[in-house]
Structure formats: C-alpha cells, structure tokens
C-alpha positions in Angstrom: 47.1 14.8 9.9 43.8 14.2 8.0 42.4 11.1 6.6 40.0 10.9 3.6 38.0 7.8 2.8 36.3 7.3 -0.5 33.4 5.0 0.3 32.4 4.7 -3.4 35.9 3.3 -4.1 35.8 0.8 -1.2 35.4 -2.9 -2.2 34.8 -4.2 1.2 38.0 -6.1 1.9 38.0 -4.6 5.4 41.7 -4.5 5.7 41.5 -1.0 7.1 39.3 -2.3 9.9 42.0 -4.7 11.0 44.6 -1.9 11.0 42.8 1.0 12.8 39.7 0.9 15.0 38.4 4.1 13.5 37.2 1.9 10.5 34.1 -0.3 11.2 32.4 -3.0 9.2 29.1 -2.2 7.5 28.2 -5.7 6.5 24.9 -4.6 5.0 26.6 -2.3 2.6 29.7 -4.5 2.1 31.9 -1.4 2.9 33.8 0.1 5.7 32.7 3.1 7.7 35.1 5.8 9.0 33.8 6.6 12.5 33.5 10.2 13.6 34.0 11.5 10.0 32.1 14.1 8.0 31.1 13.7 4.4 33.1 16.4 2.6 31.5 15.6 -0.8 29.3 12.7 -1.9 30.9 9.4 -0.7 34.1 11.1 0.6 34.5 11.1 4.3 37.1 13.1 6.3 38.3 13.3 9.8 41.4 14.5 11.7 43.8 11.8 13.0 44.8 12.0 16.6 48.5 12.0 17.1 48.4 8.7 18.9 46.7 7.0 16.0 48.8 8.3 13.1 50.7 4.9 12.7 47.4 3.0 12.6 46.0 5.5 10.1 49.0 5.0 7.9 48.8 1.2 8.2 45.0 1.4 7.3 45.6 3.6 4.2 48.5 1.4 3.0 46.4 -1.8 3.5 43.6 -0.7 1.2 43.9 -2.6 -2.0 42.0 0.1 -4.1 43.5 3.2 -2.5 40.2 4.4 -1.1 42.0 5.9 1.8 44.4 8.9 1.7 46.4 10.7 4.4 47.3 14.3 4.3 49.7 16.3 6.5 48.7 19.6 8.2 50.0 21.5 5.1 47.7 19.5 2.8 50.4 17.4 1.3 49.3 13.8 0.5 51.3 11.2 2.5 49.7 8.0 1.6 49.1 6.2 -0.8 
C-alpha cells in the first residue's frame, strides 16, 4: 500500500496526526508532514505504508477534511478517499 499526501491542499487541521504517527505537526507552516516520505512532484509526498500501519493510514486519510491524503493498493488502484 502507498500513501500520497498533498501538502499544498492541507489546511492544518492535524486530524491525520491524531490517527497515524507517520504524520507530524509543522506548527511553523501550519501543515502536517509525512515522515519518511519522498516528494514525487512539487508539494506531493509519497511513501509505502507498512502492513502493520495500514489501518492507521486508512483512518488518517479518511479523517482529512480536504482529501489531501490518498491511499493506493499495490496495483495502483485508489482506496481512499
């Protein structure tokens, strides 16, 4: 499973931070940070989701009020939102 986080879309509600510890607060920017991710294109960060964190990643994606987080299965099919 892969997670993509669009930092430009993020409005800093930090609900993802409460759901999965891979997200951290960046108080200075007023946005979340996806730890251990790589910037795929400007403002979009990607990382693999460990199997033991898949449920937390789903909750983080579903909790985002502006759909800045998307999950994809290994075949590239979007799972969330």
